[in-house]
N, C-alpha and C positions, 0 to 999 in steps of 0.2 A: 651861809656863804656857799656858793656853788664851787665845784671842783674845777680844776684847770681843764680837764677833758670836756666838762659840760660847756664851759665858755667857748672852747674851740668848736665844738659841734654846733652850738648855737650860731656861731659865725659861719660855719660851713652850710648850715641850713638856709641862712639868709642869702648866701652866695648862690646856692642852688635855685632858690625861688626867684632871685633877680635875673639869672641868666635864662631860665625857662628852656632848658635843653630839650630838643625835640625827641620824643620817645623815652624820656627819663623822668620819673617822679620818685620821691622818697619822703618819708616823714618819721619822726620818732614815735614809738608806741609805749615808752616808759617815761616816767617823770624825770628821771635822771639823764635821759637821752642816751643811755647806753645801748638800748635795743631799738632797731629800726626795721621798717619794711620798705621795699622799693619795687618798682616795676620797670623793666627795660624792654624796649622794642628793638628788633633788628633794624639795621640801617636800610635806607631805600636802595632799590635795585639789587637786593639780595633775597635769597629764599626765606630769610627770617623776618622780612618786613611784614608788618601786619600781625605779628605774633608778640604778645606781651608776656614776659616771664617774671613771675613774682620772686622776690629775693628776701632773705633776712640778713641783716648786718648787725653783728654784735661787737660793740666796742668795749674797751676796758678803761679803767681809771688811768692807765698808762698812755692813753692816746694823747698826743700824736707821736709818741716815741716808739710805739709798736703798732702794727696794722690790725685792723678788725678781722673778725671771722665772717666770711661771706658764704652764703649757701643758697643755691637755687632751690626754691620750693617745688617748682615744676622743672624737672631735669631734662634739658635738651639732649638729643642724640648728637653729640658734638665731641670731636677729638680732645678738646681741652676742658671738658667737664666730667668729673668722676660720676659714672652712671649709678653708683650706689650711695655716695654721700651727698652728691650735688655740689661739691666744692669745685670752684673754677681753678684751673692751673695757671696762675699768674705769679711770676717770680717774686714780686715785692709783697704779695700776700702770703706766699708760702715760706719765704725766707726773710726773717726780720733784718738780716744784714743788708738786704737790698731795699729795705724800706727807707723812705726819705721823709723827713718831717715837713717838707714842702707839699707833700701829697695831701689832698683834701677829699671830702666826701664826693665832690663833683669829679675829681680826677679818677677816683676809684670807679664810679659809675660809668664814666665815659670810656675808660679802659675796658670794662666789661662789655659795653655795647660794641666796641670795635672787635674785641676778641670773639664775640658771638658771631659777628658777620664775616670775620676773616680768620678762619681756623688756621692754627699753626700746626703743621704736621711733624715737627721735630719734637721728639719725646712726648707723644700724646698720652693722656691718662685713660682715655676710652679707646682701646686698641681696635675694637670692632668698627667703631665709627670712622676711625682713621683709615682702616683697611678698605672699607666700602668707598669712602671718598676718593682714595687713591686709585682703586681699581675700576670704579664705575661711577662717575660723578652723577650721571643721570639717575641711577638707582638710589644714590644718596638723597637726591632731591625728592624722589618719590617717597622715600621713607619719611622724610620730614613732612611731606605733604600728608601722608597717611596718619602720622602721629599728631600733628598740630594744626592742620587746616581742616580736614574733612570731618572728623567725628565731634569737633568741639564747636560750641556756639559762643559768640562774643557777648560779653555781659557788661552792663554799665554798673560798676561798683563804686560806691561812695565810702570813703574812709575818713575818720576824724582823728585829728591829733589833739594834744592837750591845749594847744593855743590857737590852732587854725582848723577850719573845715575846708578841706581841699577836695575837689571833684577829681577822682582818680580816673585815668584813661581806661578804655575798654580792656578788660583783662581776661585772657584765656586761662582757665584753671583746670587741672586734671590731677587726681590723686597719684601718689607714687605707685600704688598697687595697679591702677589702670595703666599708667605709663609702662610699668615693668611687664605687665601682661602683653601689651601691644608690642613693646620692644622685643620681648622674647620670641614673638611670632615671626619677627623679621630677621633677627640675628642673635647669635650667642657668642659670648667671649670665651667659652670653654675651648681649650686647645684641641681636644679631640674632634670638635665640631666646628672648627674655625671657618670652614668654607660653606657651611650650610646656610641657605637663604630660603626658608619655606614659603615666605610671602610670594615669591616669584612662581610658586607652583599653584597659587590660587588663580583659577581661570577668570574670575571677576576682576581681580586686581591686574592680571595680565592684559585684559581688555582695556583697562584704563591706562596701563603702561604704554600700549601702542598708540592710544589716542593722544596722550601727553607727548610721546616721542614725535608724533606728527606735528603737534603744536610747537615743539622745540625747534624743529627744522624750519618752520614758517617764521617763528619769532625768536631767534637765538638770543637776542639781547635780553629778553625778559627772563631767560633762564640762567643768566650768568650768576655765578656765586658772588662775584665782586663787581 
């Protein structure tokens, strides 16, 4: 006999497959459905569109009385994602008191997609990302471009669940070490070096900066965060 959490997650899985939300896929990777993998793409007309972020979602037998643990496997340079742990800063995931039993797998993933594309600058967990976004939105866009668009190739990955074979959407993958190395070249969260941005001292990158700046002036709508 399956657990209550298993039955609820099976229901959530069917709901997710039925609705076919754009830029969102997820499937269980354990027989008891406590462990999941997911991919989320940023919303259209944002700098995150076209980038797919892999996630892990770990449920417990207490679901849906308590929230799952969600972790970005590829960590975005984002005010609301911890740059070390990959944990998103969403109140109902962080605080069980704000969790509601009406929330489902779909509502969690949709919230993550909106959060990714619409950073909240109040109480950020990645202070450096928040600072760059507040002080110079163009530089923030360039950092995202450098981290997640230029050096990475889109790959067609196919994943299998225990019950279904689903073709996963194109997924950009980068190891945490590669991310941290690149991120460290761009910014640092150390207080003594808070305003250091060595990437802007790179002549090759500065050439691209002025090229993109020119493109931004010609096509401002394409560069809007929202």
